[in-house]
C-alpha positions in Angstrom: 120.4 73.3 57.0 123.6 71.8 58.4 124.7 68.6 56.7 127.4 66.0 57.4 126.8 63.2 54.9 128.9 60.5 56.4 128.6 57.8 53.7 130.4 60.0 51.1 133.6 59.7 53.2 135.3 57.3 55.6 133.8 58.5 58.9 131.2 55.8 59.1 130.9 52.2 60.5 132.2 50.7 57.3 135.2 53.0 57.3 135.2 53.9 53.6 133.0 55.8 51.1 129.9 53.8 50.4 128.8 52.6 47.0 126.5 55.1 45.3 127.7 58.1 47.3 129.7 60.1 44.8 129.1 63.4 46.6 128.1 64.5 50.1 124.6 65.6 49.2 121.1 65.1 50.7 118.4 64.2 48.2 114.7 63.7 49.2 111.4 63.6 47.4 109.9 67.0 47.1 107.1 66.6 49.7 109.6 65.2 52.2 112.0 68.1 51.6 109.2 70.6 52.1 108.1 69.0 55.3 111.7 69.0 56.6 112.0 72.7 55.7 109.0 73.4 57.9 110.7 71.5 60.8 113.8 73.7 60.4 111.7 76.9 60.3 110.0 75.9 63.6 113.3 75.0 65.3 115.0 78.2 64.3 112.5 80.2 66.3 113.8 78.2 69.4 117.5 78.8 68.5 117.7 75.2 67.3 118.7 73.7 63.9 118.7 70.3 62.2 121.9 68.5 61.2 121.5 65.8 58.6 123.6 62.7 58.4 121.8 60.8 55.6 118.8 61.1 53.3 118.1 59.1 50.2 120.3 56.0 50.0 120.8 54.1 46.7 120.0 50.4 46.8 123.6 49.7 45.9 124.7 51.4 49.1 122.4 49.1 51.1 124.0 46.1 49.4 127.4 47.4 50.4 126.2 47.5 54.0 125.0 43.9 53.8 128.3 42.7 52.3 130.2 44.4 55.1 128.0 42.8 57.7 128.7 39.3 56.3 132.5 39.9 56.5 133.5 38.7 60.0 137.2 39.7 59.5 136.4 43.5 59.1 136.1 44.7 62.7 138.1 47.9 62.4 135.3 50.2 63.7 133.7 48.0 66.3 134.8 50.0 69.3 133.1 53.2 67.9 129.9 51.8 66.4 129.0 48.4 67.9 131.1 47.7 71.0 128.4 45.6 72.8 127.3 43.6 69.8 128.6 40.7 67.7 128.8 41.7 64.0 126.4 39.0 62.7 123.7 40.4 65.1 123.7 43.7 63.2 121.7 41.9 60.5 118.8 41.6 63.0 117.0 44.9 62.9 119.9 47.2 62.0 121.2 46.2 58.6 118.7 44.8 56.2 118.8 44.0 52.4 116.1 46.6 51.9 116.1 50.2 53.4 113.4 52.7 53.6 116.0 55.3 52.8 116.0 54.1 49.2 112.4 55.4 48.8 113.5 59.0 49.3 111.3 59.7 52.4 113.7 58.8 55.2 116.3 61.0 56.9 118.9 60.6 59.7 119.5 63.7 61.7 120.1 65.3 65.1 119.5 68.7 66.8 121.9 71.6 67.1 121.6 74.3 69.8 122.6 77.6 68.4 123.7 80.5 70.7 125.3 83.7 69.5 125.8 82.2 66.0 127.7 79.1 67.4 125.9 75.8 66.9 126.6 72.6 68.9 124.9 69.2 68.8 122.6 68.3 71.7 123.7 65.3 73.7 121.6 62.3 72.5 123.5 59.7 74.4 125.2 58.0 71.4 126.6 59.1 68.1 124.9 58.6 64.7 124.9 55.0 63.5 125.6 53.5 66.9 124.4 49.9 67.0 122.9 48.7 70.2 120.1 49.3 72.8 121.6 52.6 73.9 120.6 54.0 70.5 116.9 53.0 70.9 114.9 56.2 71.1 113.3 55.3 74.5 116.3 53.5 75.9 116.4 53.4 79.7 120.2 53.5 79.3 120.0 57.2 78.3 120.1 59.8 80.9 117.0 62.0 81.6 118.6 64.9 79.8 119.5 62.7 76.8 115.9 61.3 76.6 114.6 64.8 76.8 116.7 65.8 73.8 115.5 62.8 71.9 111.9 63.7 72.7 112.5 67.2 71.6 113.6 66.0 68.2 110.7 63.5 68.0 108.2 66.2 68.8 109.7 68.6 66.3 109.7 66.0 63.5 106.3 64.7 64.5 104.6 68.1 64.1 105.2 67.8 60.4 104.4 64.2 59.8 107.7 62.4 60.4 107.6 59.1 62.4 110.6 57.8 64.3 112.1 54.3 63.9 112.3 53.2 67.6 115.6 51.4 67.4 117.4 54.5 66.2 116.8 58.0 67.7 118.1 59.7 64.6 115.9 57.8 62.0 112.7 59.5 60.7 110.3 58.8 57.8 107.6 61.0 56.4 104.2 59.4 56.8 102.4 58.5 54.6 105.3 57.9 52.3 104.9 59.6 48.9 106.1 56.4 47.0 106.0 53.5 49.5 106.7 50.7 46.9 109.3 52.4 44.7 113.0 51.9 45.4 115.7 54.0 43.7 119.3 53.2 42.8 120.4 56.5 41.3 123.8 57.5 42.6 124.1 60.5 45.0 126.2 62.7 42.7 127.3 66.3 42.4 125.0 68.3 40.1 126.4 70.2 37.2 126.8 74.0 37.3 123.8 74.5 35.0 121.7 72.3 37.3 122.8 74.4 40.3 121.9 77.6 38.5 118.6 76.3 37.0 116.5 78.4 39.4 118.0 81.6 37.9 117.4 80.6 34.3 114.4 81.5 32.0 112.1 84.4 32.2 112.9 85.2 35.8 115.3 87.6 37.6 118.7 86.1 36.9 122.4 86.0 37.7 125.8 86.2 36.3 128.4 83.5 37.2 132.2 83.5 36.9 134.6 80.8 37.9 138.3 81.6 37.6 141.0 79.0 37.8 144.6 80.1 37.6 143.3 83.5 36.3 141.4 81.9 33.4 137.5 81.9 33.2 136.3 78.3 33.2 132.7 79.4 33.6 131.5 82.9 32.4 127.9 83.3 31.6 124.5 84.8 32.5 121.2 83.2 33.4 117.7 84.6 33.3 116.9 88.3 32.9 118.5 91.5 34.2 115.4 93.5 33.3 112.1 91.6 33.3 110.0 94.4 31.9 112.2 94.8 28.8 113.2 91.1 28.5 116.9 91.9 28.7 119.1 88.8 29.4 121.8 88.8 32.1 125.3 88.3 30.9 129.0 88.7 31.8 128.8 92.5 31.4 125.6 93.0 33.4 126.1 95.4 36.3 124.6 94.4 39.7 124.3 96.4 42.9 127.0 94.7 45.0 125.5 95.5 48.4 128.0 94.5 51.1 130.5 93.1 48.6 131.2 96.9 48.3 132.9 96.8 51.7 136.1 95.2 50.3 136.5 98.3 48.0 135.8 100.7 50.8 138.5 98.9 52.9 140.9 99.1 49.9 140.3 102.8 49.6 141.3 103.3 53.3 144.4 101.1 52.8 145.4 103.1 49.8 145.3 106.3 51.8 147.3 104.6 54.5 149.9 103.6 51.9 150.0 107.2 50.8 150.6 108.3 54.4 147.5 110.4 54.4 146.0 108.6 57.4 146.9 105.8 59.8 144.8 102.8 60.6 145.2 103.5 64.3 143.8 107.0 63.9 140.9 107.8 66.2 137.6 107.9 64.3 136.9 111.3 65.8 140.1 112.7 64.3 138.4 112.5 61.0 134.8 112.9 62.1 134.9 115.2 65.2 131.2 115.7 65.2 130.6 112.2 66.5 129.6 112.0 70.2 132.0 111.4 73.0 131.0 107.8 73.4 133.0 107.1 70.2 136.2 108.5 71.6 138.1 105.1 71.8 137.2 103.9 68.3 140.0 103.6 65.7 139.8 103.1 62.0 141.2 99.6 62.5 138.2 98.8 64.7 135.7 100.2 62.1 137.3 98.2 59.3 137.0 95.0 61.4 133.5 95.5 62.8 134.9 95.7 66.4 133.9 99.4 66.9 130.6 98.9 68.7 129.0 101.7 66.6 125.2 101.9 66.7 123.4 100.5 63.6 122.0 103.5 61.8 119.2 101.4 60.2 117.8 100.8 63.7 117.6 104.5 64.7 116.5 106.4 61.5 114.4 109.3 62.7 110.8 109.3 61.5 111.4 112.7 60.0 114.0 111.2 57.6 111.8 109.8 54.8 113.9 110.3 51.7 116.8 108.1 50.6 119.8 108.3 52.9 123.4 109.1 52.0 126.6 108.6 53.9 126.4 112.1 55.3 123.0 111.3 56.7 124.4 108.3 58.5 126.9 110.6 60.2 124.0 113.0 61.2 122.1 110.1 62.7 125.1 108.8 64.7 125.8 112.3 66.0 122.7 111.8 68.1 123.7 108.4 69.5 126.0 109.0 72.4 126.5 105.4 73.1 128.1 102.2 71.7 127.1 98.6 71.9 130.3 97.7 73.7 133.8 99.0 74.5 135.6 99.4 71.2 137.8 96.4 70.4 136.2 94.0 72.9 133.6 92.4 70.7 132.3 91.9 67.1 129.2 93.4 65.6 128.7 93.7 61.9 128.4 97.4 61.1 127.0 99.1 58.0 127.4 102.3 60.0 131.1 101.9 60.2 131.6 101.5 56.4 129.4 104.5 55.6 131.6 106.6 57.9 134.7 105.2 56.2 133.5 106.5 52.9 133.2 110.0 54.5 136.8 109.6 55.8 138.0 108.7 52.3 136.4 112.0 51.1 137.9 114.1 53.9 141.4 112.5 53.6 141.6 112.6 49.8 139.7 115.8 49.1 137.7 113.9 46.5 134.2 112.6 46.5 134.0 108.8 47.3 132.8 107.8 43.8 135.6 109.9 42.2 138.3 108.4 44.5 137.2 104.9 43.7 137.1 105.6 40.0 140.6 107.3 39.8 142.5 105.1 42.3 140.9 101.6 41.8 138.5 101.2 38.9 140.3 103.0 36.1 143.8 101.7 37.0 142.4 98.1 36.9 140.4 98.6 33.7 137.1 98.2 35.6 135.4 100.7 33.2 131.8 99.5 33.9 132.1 99.7 37.7 131.0 102.7 39.7 129.6 103.9 43.1 126.2 105.0 41.8 124.8 108.4 42.7 121.5 109.5 41.3 122.0 112.3 38.8 125.6 111.1 38.1 126.8 108.7 35.5 124.3 106.0 34.6 125.0 102.3 35.5 125.9 100.6 32.2 124.1 97.3 31.4 122.2 97.7 34.6 120.4 94.9 36.4 117.3 95.9 38.3 116.4 94.2 41.5 113.3 92.0 42.1 111.6 90.3 45.1 109.2 87.4 45.0 105.9 88.7 46.5 102.8 86.5 46.7 104.3 84.2 44.0 105.2 86.9 41.5 108.4 88.7 40.8 108.1 92.4 41.6 110.6 95.1 40.9 112.1 96.2 44.3 115.2 98.0 43.1 115.7 100.7 45.7 115.2 101.1 49.4 115.7 104.0 51.8 119.3 102.9 52.4 120.3 102.1 48.7 122.0 105.5 48.2 124.5 104.9 51.1 127.7 104.2 49.3 130.4 103.0 51.7 128.5 100.0 53.0 126.9 98.8 49.7 126.6 101.3 46.8 128.9 99.9 44.1 127.6 98.4 40.9 129.9 96.0 39.0 129.9 93.0 36.6 131.6 89.6 36.8 134.0 90.7 34.0 135.1 93.8 36.0 135.4 91.7 39.2 137.7 89.3 37.3 140.1 92.3 37.0 139.7 93.1 40.7 140.4 89.4 41.6 143.6 89.5 39.5 144.8 92.6 41.3 144.5 90.9 44.7 147.3 88.5 43.9 150.0 91.1 43.4 151.0 94.7 44.3 149.6 96.5 41.2 147.1 98.2 43.5 147.6 97.3 47.1 151.0 96.6 48.6 151.9 93.3 50.1 151.4 94.7 53.6 148.0 96.1 52.7 146.8 92.9 51.3 148.1 91.0 54.3 146.1 93.3 56.6 142.9 92.9 54.5 143.2 89.1 54.4 144.3 88.5 58.0 141.7 87.6 60.6 141.2 90.3 63.2 138.3 88.9 65.1 136.0 86.0 65.4 132.4 86.7 64.3 128.9 85.5 65.3 129.5 82.4 63.2 132.1 80.1 64.8 133.4 79.1 61.3 134.0 82.7 60.2 136.5 85.4 61.1 136.8 88.9 59.7 139.6 91.0 58.3 139.2 94.3 56.5 136.2 93.9 54.2 136.6 90.1 53.9 135.3 87.1 55.8 137.7 84.3 56.3 136.7 80.6 56.5 139.6 78.1 56.5 141.6 78.8 53.4 138.9 80.9 51.7 138.3 84.7 51.6 134.7 85.7 50.9 132.0 88.2 51.3 128.3 88.2 50.5 126.0 91.1 49.8 122.3 91.4 50.3 120.0 94.4 49.7 116.5 94.9 48.3 116.4 92.9 45.1 120.0 91.7 45.0 122.0 88.8 46.5 125.7 88.4 45.7 128.8 86.6 46.8 132.5 86.4 45.9 134.5 83.4 47.3 138.3 83.2 46.7 140.7 80.3 47.5 144.0 82.2 46.9 146.2 79.2 47.5 144.3 77.3 44.9 144.0 80.2 42.5 140.3 79.6 42.4 137.5 82.2 42.6 133.7 82.0 42.2 131.6 85.1 41.8 127.8 84.9 41.7 125.8 88.1 41.3 122.0 88.0 41.2 119.1 90.6 40.9 116.7 88.8 43.1 116.0 88.5 46.9 116.3 84.7 46.9 118.1 82.3 47.1 121.1 83.0 49.2 124.1 82.4 46.9 127.0 81.4 49.2 126.2 77.7 49.4 125.6 77.6 45.6 129.0 79.1 45.0 130.6 76.6 47.3 128.9 73.7 45.4 130.0 75.2 42.1 133.6 75.3 43.3 133.4 71.7 44.4 134.9 70.0 41.3 137.9 72.3 41.4 138.4 72.0 45.1 138.6 68.2 44.9 141.0 68.0 41.9 
């Protein structure tokens, strides 16, 4: 759920961080949060989302607002927030010594329209916290389109028990309130790392967490269990199936072969895989690496006759029967597991080695990643192996393998946070990849279906961060790097929920604000 908690910063009508807002977080009572989750679920089916501006508000923050309203000399933000009102009039219905927000059942929010991964706020006629009649939910000063957008929000919230405050189109309270007489003054603060990881702890499928600052582990520990049936605890040496975090290694393998002069990134795909159909003629290795090839998703066209686990060679056989692409190569972006499975085959053909052997000899052993491998059934066993689980009907059920789990290039590597620390260190210098190869991997080639994210070679790029997530049956993982800050967070888990990227960002928060 999108959040922009204004009172933790200076973009608000007071023009400074508000007392009690030590972090930009949304806290609500549990029944309120659950009802809001249901609103969001409904809206996503309509390509809409919520964006939250404020939730629980400590009473000390309310007192800060009142002090500001009584200061006639502070008019710095009048033009933006109350251009048509005198400041003392704000105390009549807008700013009061008591706020329902302090009971933990009120939320301020708006609607986002999301098309092709890009989300934009709907026009509501005023911004959040605008003081004046134009902000009244049913104001005749709003255009018909703006009133329709406000009504759309009111209907969505009303379906799950939220009532609107008529003077402010963004203001909603769950009815009946869970604690209508209890006011709170607990600061809105950043949770500790252990609090953020609490859902992974105990006798449940767990996680391993690593935070590296300047190459030194400042957090390195496991939570919960890597194997529920045998009660084995997760730890720094636990090996998880990386899923799509594998792609950065597959890309690195291709870059190593390009460094060797064995292949060129502009080579046509069919130069290495000539059995592919004619529709793939214009595709280059560069386009496959950056998900701009337009290759058909093999998962969507698996023949009914293929019932056993698939391997990378099976992906090629499937695509040999697909004489089409989603778009002209290089003209668009579409995330492609197919492409990375084919890249693994190209590594084999260019090097004369099996993909697992190439990774081991050229990447894992040189970096001291002795517990990392591309897992093949019947080959070396995964050391300290975590098994995957999914929550089904309230119980954790082992769901370790799927039909596509044996495909290596798009997601078949197992590794630990200790080994990934060695990988992270190698990405700062030329001990493995040359300066030029690292530049290629970390440079944005294309926008993606998320307006905040671009893609390089096996890496997503958001602002000054490089990251990639990985999700497969029973595993969810993420690595997030801020190279300029020498900060990395790696969170590996053997469970289907929760999504770890946001948790990793929150864990990084204290080091990003230093």
